[in-house]
Steps between C-alpha positions, in 0.01 A plus 500: 500500500820358641678601185380859533624498860847387385506771236411766760767367738754500219407857418534602864845345517611681180352832620678466836821422319451808280428716801812372674712556182363851469587582859852371437540706184371816673743444787786440265410812299505708811841365597633569152360853494660573838834361380471703179439823700794414726729442201379816326586700809844333514561587134406860564740520795777346302447731208516797739821362650650453154416862410658621825813290442526622142495859624767418758715349230464816293594715799801283578617525141453873512686527829789292364519714190506814718778358720738544218511218255673729250192594299490851373263755654266508201408132544448564870277797427295292262449233769402763758254653253347157436451444868346847539257430208395178674444689829297763312282224340440345843401835646267565208340157552453571870331831421239335277 
């Protein structure tokens, strides 16, 4: 009978240890999920910022070419047409 009691006590200790480990894993999973969401949001913000900066770079290049870098007017017209096509695409996407 004493041996059965020891087995039961040993099982209780192991079960309590498993419960404690499970709680720790659940807590850690929640922390990691929160961190993952935070980092995903940060990545989205940075991608948006990169897109905005890329557009600014294009506009600066266009502005510099308009200022008179010596390019002929046909190249300038092509660049302006490219920008207008991009604007038209954006407007079309907004209208969807």
